[in-house]
N, C-alpha and C positions, 0 to 999 in steps of 0.2 A: 771301954766299949767304943768301937769305931762309930762315928756319927753319921756315916753315909752308907747307902747300899745301892748298887746298880744291878737291877734285875734284867737278865738277858733272856729274851724269849723269842720264839718264832710265831707267837700267836698273832692273829689279826684282831685288832680292836677298833670297833666292836665286831663281833661275829657270833654265830650260834654255837660255835664249838665249845665243848666243855673245858678244853685247855685254856680258853680265854677267860672263863669264869675263874679258874684256878689262879692264874697269874694276877688278875685284878684283885681278887680277894686276898692273896698273899701280900701284895704290895700295900694294900689297905691296912692289913694287920701289922706289917713291918713299920709303917708310918705311925700307927697308933702306939707302937712300942717305943717311940721317941727317936727312931732312926730315919734320917732324911732319905727318902727312897725315890728312885727314878726307874720307871719301867721302859725298856726298849722293846718295840714291837713293830709289826707290819700295820699298814693302813687297812682298816676294815671298811665295811659298807656303810656309807652315810645314809643310805635309804633305810637301813635297819634302825639306826638311832642317830640323832644329831648330837646328843650328849652322852658320852660313854659312862660317865659316873652315875647318871640317872638310870641308864639302862641296866647297869650291874648292881646298883644300889650300894655303892661304896660311900664311905662317910668321911674319909680323911682327904688331905690335899696333896697326896703324893703326885709326883710329876710323871707325865706320859709323853715320851718321844716316839713318834711313829715314822716309819720309812716306807716308801713304795716298794712292793714286791717286784723282783726281777722276773717277769713273766716269760721265762724260757724253759721248755721241758727239760727236766733233769738237773737244772742248775739254779733253781729258785733259791736254794740255800745260800747263794752268793749274796743275797740281800743282807745276810748277817754280817758280812764283812764291811758293810756301811757303818756298823756300830763302832768302827775303829776310832772315830772322832770322839765319841763319848768316853770310850775306854781310856784314850790318851789324856783326855781333859780331866779325868777323875784321879785325884792324888792317890797313888797306890798304898800309901801308908795310912790313909784315912778312909778308905773305901772297902766295903765288902763286895766282891764281884761274885754274883750268885746267879744261877740259872739252870735251865733245862734244855738250852739250845746248843747243840754240839758244835756247830761252826763258830759261833761267837765265843764259846768257852775255849776252843782251840786257839782262837785269836788271843785270848787272855794269856794262854800258855806261851805263845810266841812273843808276846809283849812283856813277858816276865811279871805278870800280875798273879798273885795268889788268888785262887778261886775255889768255889764250892759247887759241886755238880749235883743236881737233883735228877735222879733217874726215874722215869715213868715207864720204862719198858726196854726191851732188847731191840736195838736198831736192826733194820732188815735191808736197807739199801747199802750197796757195797761202799759207797763213798762215806756214808755215815758210820758204818762199821769200822772203817779205817780211822776216821776221826776219833771215835770213842777209844780205840786202842791207843792212839797217841795221847789222848787226854788222861787215860788211866795210868800211863807210864810217866806222865809229866811230874817233875819235882815241885811244880807250883800248885798241884792239886792238893788241897788241904782237908778235904772231906767229901763224903758222898752221902746224900740223903736218898734213901730208897722208900718207895711208897708202900711196900709190903715186905714182910719177911720172906715170902715166897720169891719175890723178885731178887732180894739180896742173895738168897741161896743159889740163884742162877749165875752169879758172878764168882770168878775165882777168888780165893782168899789172897789178899795182898800181904806181902811180908814187909811193906813199907809202913812208916809211921803216919798212916792216914786214918782219920777218925770217920768211921762209917756208922750211921744211925738209921733206924727205921721209923718213919713217920707217915702214918696213913693220911689220907685226905681229910678234909674238915668241912665245916659248914658254919654259918652265922647262927647265933641264937635267934629264935623266932621273933619277928617284930610284934606280932599280936596273934595269939592262938585262936582268937575269936573271929579274925578276918577270913571270910570264906568266898570261894568262887561259886556262883550259882551252877547247879548241876542239872543236866537235862533228864527228863523222865521223872517219874514219881515212885521211886523205889525205896523200900525201908532200909535196905542194906547196900552200901555203895563201896565198891573196890576201885581204887585209883592207881593208875600208873602214870608216872611223869618221866618222859625221856624220849629217846629216838625210836623210830619205827623200823629201822633196817635190821638185816639178818642178825640173829644171835641174841636179840634183846627180849625175846619171849612173847612177841605179839600173837603168834600162832597158838601158843599155849593158852593165852587169855581167851582166844576165840573158842577153844575146846571147853574151857571152864564155863564160858557163857552158854554154850550149848547144853551142858550138864546142869547148870544152875539158872534156869530162866527167871527165877524170882529175885536174883541178885543183879545189880547193875554194874557195868564195867566201864570206867571213864578213862580215856587215854589222852593225856596232854603232851603234845610234842609232834614233831614232823613238819616237813615243808608242805606247801599247798598240793603239789603233785602226789606226794606220799599219802596225804590224808584222803585225796580223791580216790586213789587206788585202793586204800584200805576200806573206804566206804563202799566201794563196788564189791569188795570181797565179802563184807558182812551182809550185803544185800543178797548175794548168791547163796550165802550160808543161812539166810533167813533169820538173822540174829537181830532181835528188836531190843536187846538190853545192852548193846555196845555203842558207846558214844565217843566221837572224836571232837577235839577242840582246837587242834593246830598248835603252832609254836607259841609259847608264853615266855616273855622276857624273864631273865634270872631274878629280877627284883620282885616279880609278881607270882612266881611259882609256889611260894609258901601258902598262898590262898588256896591253890589247888589241893595241896596236901591236907590243909586244915579241913577241907570239905569231905574228907573220906571217913569211912568206918574202918577201913584196912588199906594198907599200902602194899603194892605188889612189886617184887623185884625178881622177875622170872628169867634170869639169864640162862641161856642154853649152854650146853657143854662146850661149844665153840663160840667165842664172842669176838666179833670183828670190830675194828675201829671204823670210822667214817671212810667211805670210798674203798672199804676192804683193804686198807693199808697194812694191817697186821692183826694177828690173833692174840688176845690179851687175857684169856680166861685163867691162865696159870698164875698171873701176878697182879691183876687189876686192883685198884682201890677206888671204886666209883664214887664220885661226888654225891650221886643219888642216895647212896647208903646213909651218909651222914646227914644229909638234908632230911631224909625220912626219920632218922633217929631224933633230930631236933624238933620234929613236928608233934611229938608226943602222941603218935598213933601206932597201933600194932602193925607189925611188918611180917609178911610172908616172903621168904627169900629162897632162891636156889641154894643148895648146900655145897657150893664150891669150897674147896679147902682154903683158898685165900680169903674168902668171906668169913670163914670160921675164925680168922684171927681177931675179928671184931664181934661177930654174932655167935651166940650160944643157943642151941635149940631149946625151947621151953623156958628160957631165962629172959632174953631180950628180943626174941623173934621166934617164929616157927620156920624151920628149915626143911625143904622138900627137894626130892630128886626131880630135876627138870624133865626127865624122861618117864616119870610115873605120874600121869595126870590124876590118878585116883588119890594120891597123897595131897595134892593141892586142893582137890575138892573136899577132902576130909578136913584139911586145915581151915578152909573158909567156913565150912559148916560149924566146926568147933568154935571158931571165934564168934560167929553169928549167935550161937546158943549161949555163950558165956561172956557177959559183960565183965565179970571179975577177971577172966583171963585176958581180955582185951586191955583192961586197965593195968594189970600186972606187967604185961610185956611192954606196953607203951611207956609206963613210968620208969622201968628199968633201962630201956633204951635211951630215954631222955636223960636219965642220971649218968649213964655211961658217956653219952655225948657231952654233957656239961662238964664232966670231970676230965675228959681226955681229948675231945675232938673238935674244939672250936678253933677258928683261924688264929685268934689271939694266942691261945696256948701253943699252937704249932709254931708260930713266929717266935714266941718266947723261947722255946726249946732250941730252935735253930740259932738264935742269937746267943743263947747261953753256951752252946757248943762251939760256935765259930765266930762270935763277935769280938772276942778279945784279941788284942795285937799279939 
């Protein structure tokens, strides 16, 4: 087993982006597996958090090296080439070069370092498309980790001796299932959504449900200040008195929001855009939210995307609904409200599935088992 790992990322640390949670949690898990880990990243917002480890709730002492982003339109990826010093200083026979950042992985190829590529989606910018093509042809590429089978199926089958595996995203085991976030209103049944408020995440569907089910409360955790203000104006126009917004919650604290729910909602629409509408991901996504929900031991109602069915099974560990058929969501919520037995069955099975397959430690262990040997 190689004793060191260099994680190459384009994430800003700290930031509100889900990708930053992913890389911090993965490095945390690698370090816990006994591999000396260093994360390379961009400098994030100091106003967001003074201490990144506290903000993300990491537990190990992996190293974080941050670099300033080159703030030039279209060429910010050049920041990744600043990683050359860390790459050159890491003994290639003793280091696992691992990451999801195409420019710095290409740099590894040019510097003749064996590397592992973790793919989270199909690149859309021309320069990144070219970089990925070069990476996939490189003799130094020793394996690819895909975040879903649907994503893997979008890539051409390689005839080279490259080990390709599918590993969905993950979550931490709950700190304490009894810790809860105080909820607004005084409703007997509370549906919770934790995540972004922009297009494709299903916020409009939640509004429709709230209109149909005035005796149920809907609590939305996430979104920036302007997004929350805009959303509050919308529910005022819609005269919804059972929808509540709480704004952004740090990754370390979101488990309390989930613990407060009677049911967790994951209403992804048919088209799911990333932040700033950078790309559409509904075909192959593996949302962190899904595994955090499963870890919370709460019943889940989710959209029935094919890629989500790689993890969720309707009536077994979740209820799956068509995001374009509001009546199926209403029916699912009422069914859970009426049956504590069903709520417990779905929640317990989701938690069991999570514990068996989707913790960060298990994910890191599989990666090291496949790619950690010399």
